Each structure stands twice: as C-alpha cells, then as structure tokens.
C-alpha positions in Angstrom: -28.5 24.6 -16.4 -28.9 26.2 -13.0 -30.7 29.5 -13.2 -31.2 32.5 -10.4 -33.9 34.9 -11.0 -33.8 38.2 -8.7 -36.9 39.6 -7.7 -40.2 39.2 -6.2 -43.1 40.5 -8.4 -45.7 40.0 -10.9 -43.0 40.4 -13.3 -40.4 37.8 -11.8 -43.4 35.3 -11.7 -44.0 35.5 -15.1 -40.3 35.1 -16.1 -40.0 32.2 -13.8 -43.0 30.6 -14.9 -41.8 30.5 -18.4 -38.0 29.6 -17.5 -39.5 26.4 -15.6 -40.7 25.3 -19.1 -37.4 25.9 -20.8 -35.2 22.7 -21.8 -32.4 23.9 -19.4 -35.0 23.2 -16.4 -37.7 20.8 -17.5 -35.7 18.4 -19.6 -32.0 19.0 -18.7 -32.4 18.6 -14.8 -31.3 22.1 -14.3 -32.8 24.0 -11.2 -34.6 27.4 -10.9 -34.0 29.6 -8.1 -35.6 32.9 -7.0 -35.2 35.4 -4.3 -36.8 36.3 -2.7 -39.5 35.3 -4.6 -43.3 35.0 -3.5 -45.8 32.3 -3.0 -47.0 32.3 -6.8 -43.2 32.0 -7.7 -42.7 29.2 -5.2 -44.8 27.0 -7.3 -42.1 26.9 -10.0 -38.9 27.8 -8.3 -37.1 27.1 -5.1 -36.9 30.3 -3.1 -33.7 31.5 -1.4 -33.1 34.3 0.9 -30.7 36.8 -0.8 -30.4 40.6 -0.5 -30.0 41.7 -4.4 -27.8 44.8 -2.7 -25.3 42.5 -1.0 -23.1 41.9 -4.1 -20.8 39.2 -2.4 -23.7 37.0 -1.1 -25.5 37.1 -4.4 -22.0 36.1 -6.2 -21.4 33.5 -3.5 -24.6 31.6 -3.8 -24.2 31.6 -7.7 -20.6 29.8 -6.8 -22.1 27.3 -4.2 -25.0 26.4 -6.5 -23.2 26.0 -10.0 -25.8 28.9 -11.2 -25.2 29.4 -14.9 -27.3 32.3 -15.4 -28.5 35.2 -13.5 -31.7 37.2 -14.5 -31.9 40.3 -12.6 -35.9 41.3 -12.8 -36.0 44.9 -11.1 -34.2 47.9 -12.3 -32.9 49.1 -8.8 -30.3 46.2 -8.6 -29.2 46.9 -12.0 -28.8 50.6 -11.3 -26.9 49.7 -8.3 -24.3 47.5 -10.5 -25.2 44.0 -9.6 -24.7 42.9 -13.0 -21.2 44.2 -13.1 -20.4 42.7 -9.9 -21.3 39.3 -11.0 -19.9 39.6 -14.2 -16.5 40.2 -12.2 -17.1 37.1 -10.6 -17.5 35.4 -14.1 -21.1 34.7 -13.5 -23.5 35.0 -16.8 -25.9 37.9 -16.1 -29.1 38.8 -18.4 -29.2 42.7 -17.7 -27.4 45.9 -18.5 -24.3 47.2 -16.4 -24.6 50.3 -13.8 -23.6 52.6 -16.9 -25.9 51.6 -19.2 -28.8 50.9 -16.8 -28.7 54.7 -16.4 -30.9 54.6 -19.5 -33.9 53.8 -16.8 -31.6 55.2 -13.8 -31.8 58.7 -15.1 -34.0 60.7 -17.5 -31.2 63.1 -18.2 -28.7 60.5 -19.3 -31.4 59.0 -21.8 -32.3 62.5 -23.1 -28.6 63.4 -23.6 -28.1 60.1 -25.5 -30.8 61.0 -27.8 -29.2 64.2 -28.6 -26.1 62.4 -29.6 -27.7 59.6 -31.6 -30.4 61.9 -33.6 -33.2 59.9 -31.6 -36.4 61.4 -32.0 -38.1 62.5 -28.6 -39.6 65.3 -26.9 -37.9 68.4 -26.6 -36.6 68.8 -22.8 -35.1 70.7 -20.1 -33.2 69.3 -17.3 -33.4 71.1 -14.1 -31.3 71.0 -10.7 -33.6 73.4 -8.8 -36.8 74.4 -8.2 -36.1 77.7 -9.2 -34.8 76.7 -12.6 -37.6 74.3 -13.0 -40.3 77.1 -12.3 -38.2 79.4 -14.9 -38.1 76.7 -17.5 -42.0 76.0 -17.6 -42.1 79.4 -19.9 -40.0 77.2 -22.6 -43.0 75.0 -22.9 -46.9 75.0 -23.9 -49.2 73.4 -21.4 -49.8 70.5 -20.7 -46.2 70.3 -18.9 -44.5 66.9 -18.5 -42.6 66.6 -15.4 -40.3 63.7 -14.9 -38.5 63.1 -11.7 -35.0 62.2 -13.0 -34.3 58.9 -11.0 -35.9 55.9 -10.2 -39.7 56.4 -8.8 -41.3 52.9 -9.2 -43.2 54.0 -12.1 -44.7 57.0 -10.6 -42.2 59.8 -11.0 -44.3 61.3 -14.1 -46.7 64.1 -13.4 -48.8 65.9 -16.7 -49.6 69.3 -15.4 -52.7 71.0 -17.2 -51.9 74.7 -16.1 -48.6 76.3 -15.1 -50.0 76.7 -11.6 -50.7 73.0 -11.4 -47.0 72.4 -12.7 -45.4 75.0 -10.1 -47.3 72.8 -7.4 -46.2 69.8 -8.5 -42.7 71.0 -8.8 -42.7 72.3 -5.4 -43.6 68.5 -4.3 -41.0 67.1 -6.5 -38.2 69.1 -5.2 -39.6 68.8 -1.8 -39.2 65.2 -1.8 -42.7 63.8 -2.7 -40.3 61.1 -4.8 -37.4 60.9 -2.4 -34.0 61.2 -3.8 -35.5 60.5 -7.5 -37.0 64.1 -7.6 -33.7 65.9 -6.7 -33.4 66.5 -10.1 -36.2 67.0 -12.6 -36.7 66.8 -16.3 -39.1 69.1 -18.0 -40.7 67.7 -21.4 -42.7 69.0 -24.5 -46.0 67.0 -24.4 -46.4 64.8 -27.1 -49.8 64.1 -28.6 -50.5 60.3 -29.9 -51.2 57.1 -28.6 -48.4 55.1 -26.3 -47.3 51.8 -26.8 -44.4 49.6 -25.6 -41.7 47.9 -27.7 -39.2 45.1 -26.7 -35.9 44.1 -27.9 -33.1 41.9 -26.9 -29.4 42.7 -27.4 -26.0 41.3 -26.5 -24.8 44.7 -27.0 -24.3 44.2 -30.6 -27.1 42.2 -32.2 -30.9 43.4 -31.5 -33.9 41.5 -31.9 -37.5 42.4 -31.6 -39.4 40.7 -28.7 -42.8 41.9 -28.9 -45.1 44.6 -28.4 -47.8 45.7 -25.8 -49.9 48.2 -24.3 -50.5 49.1 -20.7 -53.0 51.2 -18.8 -50.9 53.4 -16.4 -53.6 55.4 -14.5 -55.5 54.0 -11.7 -59.0 55.0 -12.8 -61.4 53.7 -15.3 -61.1 55.9 -18.5 -57.2 56.5 -17.9 -58.1 59.0 -15.2 -56.3 59.8 -12.0 -52.8 59.4 -10.9 -50.1 57.6 -12.8 -49.4 54.0 -11.2 -47.2 51.2 -12.3 -49.8 49.6 -14.2 -53.0 48.8 -13.8 -53.4 46.3 -17.0 -51.8 45.7 -20.2 -52.5 43.5 -23.5 -50.3 42.0 -25.9 -49.7 42.6 -29.2 -50.3 46.1 -29.5 -51.9 46.1 -33.0 -51.0 49.6 -33.5 -47.5 49.0 -33.8 -47.8 47.3 -37.3 -44.9 46.0 -38.9 -44.0 49.2 -40.6 -44.1 51.0 -37.4 -41.9 48.2 -35.7 -39.2 48.3 -38.1 -39.2 52.2 -38.2 -38.6 51.8 -34.5 -35.8 49.6 -34.7 -34.0 51.7 -37.4 -34.7 55.3 -35.8 -34.6 54.5 -32.1 -33.2 51.1 -31.1 -30.5 50.3 -33.2 -29.2 53.9 -32.6 -29.4 53.5 -28.8 -27.4 50.1 -28.9 -24.9 51.6 -31.2 -24.2 54.7 -29.2 -24.0 53.1 -26.2 -21.2 50.6 -27.6 -19.6 53.5 -29.2 -19.4 55.3 -25.7 -18.1 52.1 -23.8 -21.2 51.1 -22.1 -22.6 48.0 -24.3 -26.3 47.1 -23.1 -27.0 43.6 -22.5 -30.5 42.3 -21.7 -33.9 43.6 -22.6 -34.6 47.2 -23.9 -38.0 48.4 -23.2 -38.9 51.5 -25.2 -41.9 53.5 -24.2 -43.1 55.3 -27.6 -45.4 57.8 -28.4 -47.0 57.4 -31.6 -47.3 60.8 -33.2 -48.3 62.0 -36.6 -44.5 62.3 -37.2 -43.9 58.8 -36.6 -42.8 57.0 -33.2 -40.8 58.9 -30.7 -39.1 57.9 -27.3 -41.1 58.6 -24.3 -38.6 56.7 -22.2 -36.4 53.7 -21.6 -36.7 51.1 -19.3 -33.9 48.5 -18.6 -35.8 45.5 -17.6 -39.2 43.9 -18.6 -42.1 46.2 -18.1 -44.6 45.1 -15.3 -47.3 43.9 -16.2 -46.2 44.0 -20.1 -44.0 41.0 -18.9 -47.0 39.0 -17.8 -48.7 39.2 -21.2 -45.7 38.9 -23.4 -44.6 35.5 -21.3 -48.1 34.1 -22.0 -47.7 34.5 -25.8 -44.0 33.7 -25.9 -43.3 30.2 -27.8 -39.7 30.2 -28.1 -37.4 28.9 -25.2 -36.7 32.0 -22.9 -33.7 30.7 -21.2 -32.0 29.8 -24.7 -32.5 33.8 -25.6 -31.7 35.1 -22.3 -28.3 33.1 -22.3 -27.6 34.1 -25.9 -27.8 37.7 -24.9 -25.8 37.2 -21.8 -23.2 35.4 -23.6 -22.9 37.7 -26.8 -24.3 34.9 -28.8 -27.7 36.4 -30.0 -26.7 36.5 -33.7 -26.9 32.6 -33.8 -30.5 32.7 -33.0 -33.8 33.3 -35.2 -36.1 36.1 -34.2 -38.7 34.4 -31.2 -41.8 33.2 -32.0 -45.1 34.3 -30.2 -48.5 33.1 -30.5 -51.1 35.0 -32.6 -53.3 35.2 -29.6 -54.0 38.1 -27.9 -52.8 37.9 -24.0 -54.3 40.1 -21.4 -53.6 41.0 -17.7 -55.7 42.5 -15.2 -54.0 44.2 -11.9 -56.1 43.7 -9.0 -54.7 46.3 -6.3 -54.9 47.0 -2.8 -57.2 49.6 -1.9 -55.2 52.9 -1.2 -52.7 52.0 -4.3 -51.1 54.1 -5.7 -50.7 55.8 -2.3 -50.7 53.9 0.8 -52.0 50.4 0.2 -54.1 48.4 2.4 -51.8 45.7 3.6 -52.7 42.0 5.1 -56.2 41.7 2.9 -57.2 37.9 2.5 -57.1 36.1 -0.8 -58.7 33.0 -2.0 -58.4 32.5 -6.0 -61.2 30.0 -6.0 -60.1 28.1 -8.8 -59.4 31.2 -10.8 -57.2 29.4 -13.0 -59.2 26.2 -13.9 -60.8 29.0 -16.3 -57.6 28.7 -18.3 -56.1 31.9 -16.9 -53.1 32.6 -15.4 -52.6 34.2 -11.8 -49.3 35.8 -11.2 -48.4 37.0 -8.2 -47.2 40.7 -7.7 -47.7 41.6 -4.2 -48.5 38.4 -2.1 -47.3 36.8 1.1 -48.3 33.7 3.2 -49.9 34.4 6.8 -50.6 31.2 8.8 -50.9 29.0 5.7 -53.3 31.7 4.2 -52.6 34.1 1.1 -52.5 38.0 1.9 -51.7 41.2 0.3 -48.3 42.6 0.9 -48.1 45.3 -1.7 -49.8 47.5 -3.9 -50.2 45.6 -7.1 -51.2 42.0 -5.3 -52.3 40.1 -8.6 -52.2 39.8 -12.3 -55.0 37.8 -13.6 -53.7 36.9 -17.2 -55.9 35.5 -20.0 -55.6 34.6 -23.7 -58.0 34.7 -26.6 -57.9 34.5 -30.2 -58.4 38.7 -30.2 -58.4 41.6 -27.7 -62.3 41.1 -26.8 -62.0 37.5 -26.1 -59.1 37.7 -24.0 -60.3 40.4 -22.0 -63.4 38.3 -21.6 -61.3 35.3 -20.4 -59.5 37.5 -18.1 -62.2 39.5 -16.3 -64.3 35.9 -15.7 -61.2 34.9 -13.8 -60.9 38.2 -12.0 -64.7 37.4 -10.6 -63.6 34.3 -8.9 -61.1 35.7 -7.0 -62.2 36.7 -3.6 -60.4 39.9 -2.7 -62.3 42.1 -0.4 -59.6 44.8 0.1 -58.8 44.9 -3.3 -59.8 46.7 -6.5 -59.1 46.7 -10.2 -59.9 48.4 -13.3 -63.1 47.2 -15.4 -61.5 48.9 -18.9 -58.4 47.2 -19.3 -58.0 46.8 -23.4 -60.8 49.8 -23.9 -58.9 51.5 -26.7 -58.0 48.4 -28.6 -61.4 47.2 -28.5 -63.1 50.4 -29.4 -60.9 50.5 -32.5 -61.6 47.1 -33.6 
C-alpha cells in the first residue's frame, strides 16, 4: 500500500519513521510519501511538493500514485476540510472531517459539546467582543484562564494572575496578537491539578485507547515563562493509572464520540484529550484533532503494533476488528531543542551538527530544519526533538540528555528539567 503523510514537523517525522516500519511499507513493497516533509523525513519517505491548501492537487497526486491512505498530520488542513475533499474523491483518510475538527478549531464548539454530552470541564464564558470579555472577568476568580477561540499553534492560552493582567491580555488578544484565532475568546474557570494527555483512536463508532503522555508547555525550567507548543514530553503518564484511564474513556471520550455521531459529524482519526486531574476526577481541558507534538514522538517510540494497520482500520470503519494496540513498558522522553527567541521570533538559519547523537540509541526527530548548501540549518521555532527510552523516567531522561549534549546547535536552547515532576514523584 502507498501512504501519503501531510506535514513537515517533528510529529510527522515520528509518524513517517513508524509507518516506514509497517508491513504495508516494509514488507509489501509499498511506498511512503511525505509533503512537504523535512531533511529528517527524507531518510524514511519520498518527499513531494504539495500544498495542503490545494485540495485538488492533493487528490490528483493520490490518484496518480495509487495512494491507499492519507495521514493528515497538522490541525490546519483538517480544520480547512481537506479530509472531506479527499473522501469525496474516494481516498481513505486518517483524520476528522471539517465539522468534527471544530473540536480543535473552536474552543466554544468543544465547550458547547461538553454541555450537551455532560462531559466534565471548566465553567466558561464565550466572548465575541473586548467589552463583553472584560465584563465576564467578574464571573471568575483569579487566576484567569483566557483562550483564543481559534487555532493559535499551541500558544493561544494566557493564564493571568490578576484582573489587571487579564484585561491587558484580552486587549492584546482582541487586538490581533493571535490573528484571527483571537477574534473570539473563551474565559474559563481555573482548574487546579496535574495535566496529562490521553489519546484514543476512533472510526466514528469504535474507540480504543492509544497511550498517555505528559508534556511541558512553558518555555522555561520549573514550568515558567510563556506557553509554547511544547518543550518536551514523556510517555507513559504514570499518573494516569488504569482506573483514571477507564474513567476518562467512560466520562469524556465515549460521550464525545457518541455526541458527534449523534450530531451527524462522526469523528475519524486520533482524539487527543488534554486532561486536568482534579480532586473530583479527570476534567477536559481541551481537545486536539491530531497527535500532539511532541507527544507523538514519545508515543511512536513506545508503539509496538503496526501503525498503518490501525490508521487504515480507523479510516475504513474497521477498528472493531483489531485488539487494543501494544506499547513497550519502557518510558520514552523527548527534549525539544528550539531556536533562540522562541516562542517569540525564532532565530533562523543556525547551523546544526548532530555529531552522532543517534549513535547513543536515541532518535532525533526533525521539527524545524532545512538543508542549505548540503548543511543542516534551523528553519523554525522548535527545531529538533531528541528522543530516547529507558526502563524508567530517570533512565529515559539521562539517555535523552546524553544525546542532546552531542548535538552542536549554537543558536539553540532547551529545557534541562524535562520529566522533573515524574522523577520527583518516583
């Protein structure tokens, strides 16, 4: 089977790396394509030039190359309805429709769905103007959780400690700090607890769990500084024990899939639930309609099942025929090496030399790299995801940082405390 992966970041490198090991590619003579890909992805897939916004061009490529499955990595093409266009052309797609992708495309959509399905989440107010938002602050006590309603590349959340800080943040949001994503804002009750990420696969009816992880959103050590797309992650999230996983499926994930099917917008693909583990049990923080980044990297390092088999089953409504996937007991950890200036304006063009980092047994996933005159350079904010495994979180951390230390990236930086909470707990 021929497979096309759309995207060019660390998540897509991890997906391509794992898909290349699938029987459909490794043993059955299939081809793996990626668009646009990156230098790391080029090592395991054939790169092609396609614009995911040009639905006709993507469908045409699939027809010309007998593509049996399209995997849409990032959220933007899903919210743009690419999956719908490809399905209309008779192409199997791993990823939700435009309507179902509103789970990530609109915070208000998800909150309204939670209201209908009785899913535990934070109290909220949906605001369409700055004045309405400022008045709504009186409904909540500090700290205030402010979220841009639309897609903001993982950076559209502000936690304001005071009302004055919240007002300033709202002015920035409605003033265009997050572009169109901030044209509407959701203000939420602050939920106390520990955050964790839960993943499930669904074909619109059958739902199966697909691993857990915890990431580090803040740019600085000790979880300080502004939110980023994620500075590192580890899997499994041992704080999500079997009982909490069962409760999450029963109270959050199953009701979501049922409600979307009832509303005529069945969800197909991976459902990524960001959870807050409170004294009253897990509550939904947000949904993403694709694999997390960098959570995908640690999930793929642990996955033992054939990824293509599960993706195709989800895309074709056959998930009920498969057992739950198997993951290695080992812990996987990834450390993000970012360009200086991130999450603001990153310094691009910095030279990168891996210096045998993968000889340690780690895997370096490329997140924001390009080739210039035959050399590897930084081309994005998050540049590399240095990923390793070990029998426990401490061992995985030591292995990941041993590989990080080999990488020569003078214009980059990274957090030195990824996994600190789990290590402290153990």
